[in-house]
N, C-alpha and C positions, 0 to 999 in steps of 0.2 A: 505494499499497498504506500502510496506515494506519502512528501512528508505534508504537504499541502490540505490532502486528503486527510491525514490524520489529524490533523491541526483542525480542518471544517469538524472533523464527526466530534471531536474535544468539547469544540463552542457550543455544537447543537446538543451535547450530552450535557453542557452547565444550564443551557436554558432549558433544558428538559428539567433541571432539577432545580432551577429558582422558581420555576414554572409550579413546580410539586409542592414546595416550600411557600408561595404564595396563594395556593389551591389550597395547602393543609391550613393556614393561618385565618383564612377566608371561609373555609368549613368549620371550621373551630369557634367560629365568631358566629355565623350564622345558628351555629347549632348552643350557643349559648343565649343569643338574641330568642331564637323559638321556645327557649325553656322559662325565659323571662315572661314573651306573653302567654306562655299555657299557664302560669301563674297568676299573671294580671287576670286573667280568664275565669280560673278557678277563683281567685278575690269576687271579681264582679258577678258572677255566677251566687256567690256566697251570699252576699250581700244583696241581692238583686230578689232571691228564696227569702229573706230576713225583710225587708222592707215589703213585700208582698202577704206575708204573713202575717205582720204588721197590721198590714192596711185592712186583711181580712177578718181582726179582729176589731179593728176599728168601726167596720162594716157590723159586726156581727152587733157590737155595744148599739149601734146608733138604730139597725133593726129591733132590737130589745128595748127603747127607747119610745118606742112608737106603740 
């Protein structure tokens, strides 16, 4: 294999290694972001359920006053 072809192959491998490192970092960031969104969704669902139950209790008390 010619020296220039070997250098081109080495440069391409270096580019691929860099790309893999960048993709790995992005993947970890996206997984963390996804986890954050899932936790936020869980919190919002719990708050929504709490608000729903409080509202239903208020409605029941109002009906009882009629």
